[in-house]
C-alpha positions in Angstrom: -66.5 142.1 131.1 -64.7 141.1 134.3 -63.7 137.8 132.8 -62.2 139.6 129.7 -60.5 142.0 132.0 -59.0 139.3 134.1 -58.0 137.0 131.2 -57.2 139.1 128.2 -56.9 142.8 128.9 -53.1 142.9 129.4 -52.5 141.0 126.2 -55.1 143.2 124.3 -53.4 146.4 125.4 -50.0 145.1 124.5 -51.2 144.1 121.0 -53.5 147.1 120.5 -51.9 148.4 117.3 -51.9 145.0 115.7 -55.5 144.2 116.8 -56.7 147.6 115.6 -55.2 147.0 112.1 -56.6 143.5 111.9 -60.2 144.2 113.1 -60.8 147.8 112.2 -59.9 147.7 108.5 -61.4 147.1 105.2 -60.9 143.6 104.0 -61.4 142.1 100.5 -64.9 140.9 99.8 -65.9 138.4 97.2 -69.7 139.0 97.8 -69.8 142.7 96.7 -70.8 143.3 93.1 -68.0 145.0 91.2 -70.1 148.0 90.2 -70.6 149.0 93.9 -67.4 147.7 95.4 -65.3 150.8 95.0 -68.1 153.0 96.3 -68.8 150.9 99.3 -65.0 150.5 100.1 -64.6 154.3 99.9 -67.5 154.7 102.4 -66.0 152.2 104.8 -62.5 153.8 104.6 -64.0 157.2 105.3 -65.9 156.0 108.3 -62.9 154.2 109.7 -60.8 157.4 109.4 -63.3 159.0 111.8 -62.7 156.4 114.5 -60.6 157.8 117.3 
């Protein structure tokens, strides 16, 4: 944690919005069967809306 803080924290804080959109989002998946894809995507999106 100290190494992250020393090397990357300033950059991470400056790019917080960009990083949040990149890593805390629902991305297209080619491995989900079509019949469950919409249901699973809906669950993911609902869970992400609860993230502060």
